[in-house]
N, C-alpha and C positions, 0 to 999 in steps of 0.2 A: 700415553694414550688418554682417551677420554671414556667416560662410562656410557656413551650413547653413540649412535651412528649419525644421526641428523638432528638439527635443531632449527627453530624458526628465526632466532636472532642470536648472533654471536658478537660479543663486545671485547675489544682489546684496548685497554687504557694506556699501557706503556710497556716498554721493554727496558728493564734496568739490569745492571750487572750483579744479579743475585743468583745463587745456586750454581755459579760457575765452578768447574772442577768436579762436578758430580755427574755420574752416569754418562760419561763421554762428552759432556757439554763444556767446552773450554772457552768459547768466545761468545760475545753478545749477539753476533750474527747467527750462530748456531741456536742460541736460545730463542731468537726471533722465529726461526723455522719451527721450533717446538710450539711456541705460542700461536703461530700461524695455523696450526691444526684446527683451532676453534672456529675462525671464520670459514675455513674450508669445509666444515661440516654443515654449513647453513644450506637449507633447501633452496632451490632456484627462485621461488617466489618470496623468500625471506630476506633478511637484511644483515649484512656485516657492518657493524658500527665501529669505526676506526678513528684513532686520534691523529688528526692532521698535523699536530705539533711535534710528533715523534716520527722521524724519517723511516725507521724500521717498521713501525706499525702502519704508517701510510702506504708503504710499499706492498703490504699484504693484499691490497685491492687488486693487484695484478694476478693473484692466484685463486681468486674466488669465482664461483659460478652462480652468483646471486646479486641482488641489489646491494648497493653500497651507500652508506650515509657516513658523514664525517663530522667531527666536532673540533673546536679550537677555542682557546682563551683569547684569541686575537681575531676580531671580526674582519680585519683588513688583511688577513693571511691570503697570499696569492692562491693557495689551495682552496680556501673557502670561496674566494671570488670566482675561481674556475668552476667549482661545483655549482654555484649559483647561476652562472651564465648557461650551464647545461640544464637548468631547471631542476637540479638535484636537491637532495635533502641534507640539511646540516643543522648544527646547533652551535651557538656562540655565546660568549659572555660579552655583553655590550651595554655601555652606560649603566652598569650596575644590575642589568637584567639577565636572567637565564632565558635565552631566546631560541626558538626553533625557526629555521628558515626553509621555506619551500620555494626554490629558486631565489629570487631577490625579495620575496614577500616575507616580512618578519611577523612572527607570532610570539609576543612576549608572554612568558609563562608566569614568572614571579621575580620580584626583587630579591637578589641574593641575601641581602641583609635581613630579610624576613624569614629566611630558612634557618631553623635552629641548628641544623647540621653544620652550617658555615660559621657558627659563633659570631653572628653579626657581620659576616663578610671577612672575618680575620683568617679563617682556614681556607686559603685559596685552593688547596688541593681537593678539598671537599666540593668547592664550586666546580672544579674540573670533573670530578666524579659524577656530579649531577647532570652534566651535559649529555653524556650517553644514556643516562637513565631516562631523561625526558624524551630523547629520541626513541628509545625502546618503547616507552609508553605510547608515544604518538603512532608508531607503525603498528602497534597492537590495538589501536582503537580507543585509547583513553582520551577523554576530553581535556582541553587545557584547564578548565575549571577544576576537574577532579585531580589533576596533577598538582595544581597550585595548592589546593586544600591539603592534599597528602603531604606535600613538602613543608607546608607551614605548620602542620600539626604533628609531624614525626619528630620526637624529641630524643636527642642522643643521651643515653644513660647507661648505667651498668646493666640494666635489664634488657633494654632495646638494642644497644650496640656495645656489648661487652668487649672491653679492650680497645675501643676506638674513641679516643678523646673523651674519656670519662672524667668529669670534673667534680671534685668534692670540696665544698667550702667549709673549712673549720673556722673557729672563732678568730684565730690570729694568723692563719695561713691557709693555703689551698694545696690540694694534691691533684695532679693531672696524671691519669693512668692511660698508657697507650701501648699497643703491641709492636711499636716500631722496633725492628730487629735486624735491619740491614742499612747500608749507607743511604739508599734511596728513601727509605722510610724515615731515617733520621733527618734528611734534608727537608722532607715535607713537614715533619714535625717542627723543625727549626723555623721554617717560614711562619708557622702558626705562633710558636712561643715568642718569636721576635716582636709580635704584636701585642703581647700580654704585658701589663704593668705589674712589676713586683720589685720589692726592695732587694731581693736576692733570688736567684734561680739555682736550685740544687737538682742535679741530675743523678738518677740511679740507673746504671747501665751495665751491660755485660757483653762479652764476646760470644760468638756462635761457633760451636765445635766443628760443624761440617762446612764452614766457610774458609776461604783462603786467608792466609796471614795478612795480606794487604787489605782485605775486606774488614777484618777486625781492627787493623791499624786505622782505617778510615773512620770506623765507628767512633774510636777514641778521638780522632782529630776533629770530627764534626762536633762531638760533645764538648771539646775544649772551646769551641767557638760559641756554643749555646749557653753554657752554664758557668756560674761564678764558682761553684764547688761541685765536685764529682765524687760519688760513691760507686766504686766498682764492686759488683756482686758476681756470683757465678750462676749460670743456668742450672736448673734441676736436672735437665737432660743434657749431658756434656757432649754427646754426639762424637765420640772418638778422641777427644783431647782431655787433658787434665785441667783442673781449676787453675793451677799455677800457670800453665801455658796460655790459657785464654786471658787471664788477668794481665799477664806480661804483655801480650799483644795489644790489648786496649790501652794499657798504661804507656806503652811506647808511642802509640798514636797521639795520645794526649800531650806527651812531652815534646813531640815533634812540632806541635802547634803552639803550645804554651808551657815551657819548662817550669814555670812557677805556679801553675794551677794547683789549687789545694785538692789533694786526692786522699780519700779514705777507702781502704779495702775491707769489705765485710762480705765474705762469700755467701752467707745465708741471706736469701731475699727477705725473709721475715725479719731477721735482725737488722738488715739494712733499712727497711721501712721504719721499724721502731726507732732506730737511731736517728733517722732523718726527722721524724715527728718530734722526738724528744728535744732535739737541738734546733728546731725550726724557729727562725726569727719572725717577729711581727711583720706582716706584709709580704712574706716570702711565698714562693711557690715551689713545690717539690714535683719534679717531672719523673714519673716512674715508668721506665721501659721494662715491662714485665714479660716473663717467659711462660709462666703458668698462670694465665689470667684469672681463672676462677678462684684460685687460692689467694692471689694478691687482692682481688676485689673483696673477698670475704674478710680479709684482715683489715683493709682500709675501712670497710663498712662497720666492722666491730669497733675500731678506734673512734670512728665518728659517733657511734651509738654511746660509747663510754663517755665521750666528751659531752654529748647532749644530756645524758643522765646527771652528770655533775653540774652542768650549767642551768638546766631547766627542771628543777625538782618540782613535781606536781603535788599540789595539796587541794583540799576541798575548797579553799579560798579562790582557786582558779576556775571553779565551775560558775558559769554565768548565771545570774539571778538566783543564786543559792545563798541562804542565810540561816542562821540558827534561831529557832523559837525556844524561848526559855525552858519549857518543860516538855515539849512534844517532839524534841529532836530537830532534825534538819528538814526544812521545807523550802519549796520555791516560792517566789513572790506571789505567783498565781494561787498557790495552795493557801497561803496565809490570807490572801484577799477573800477567797471563798469561805474560809473558816470564820472570818469576821462577819461576812454576810449572813451566815447561819445564826 
């Protein structure tokens, strides 16, 4: 259920095979009915905003009693074209732009590469997520200029978007922390990391206790495609399975894809992170799929601070315009000039 009876805007971005086998939900079609509750709660004068690229989501338009707007990464989608011919509302990604369409009339909001959330256009799933966001803003009365400014100035970071593509640049390597914890999340993360340059990509991953064996196998299989080396850890919250069971499921998935993939098993997330940092090669990137995001972020920030302390020792020589006067201690250039004038 949901924590409210009605809303003004309901958005469904996708239906993926996650949480199956829980609470009587065993098929993706059943899961779609659960997610379909959101657009069904929209008031008659509100909007259900649906993903036209997902068949199950697009079908939800049939069960709503409100206005419908759709979005697609393909401006030539037949569903988008049909909506435009009906003078309906849609959003598309076209020629590098996040664009709102009222009928066939295009209103370009912003270039995707200029939106920090997209990492220069590399994170295509973020572009897809922005499409319904601008539709929501538009139907709620935000101007195109306000949306453009907001998108261009919202910076993904550990404080603004904890656990969502948090990048940390160390001197010799990078760490990317993300909450990807299911096959769909891993696929989206894969699309992004495939666009990143690195001498080596090291993944830190784990199985999920309340997911099916095949789901955890698939997490391992996708990781085998993504990473040159994999560290398998265990979640803090095991959700009904043992560490050994979850590690075995993920490892099985890895070996089904690449029997020769280098695998290191370190159940503790903290120890796994420290091991990856200690053994990181110059130019490499560590992709950390975390389960307790606040704790992982705190550790990565601590390691970053420790490195900065060692690399960038601060002394009085670093203070601009500061120099020593023989007998009168430390003075600025301006103070010395004034003392000479006197």
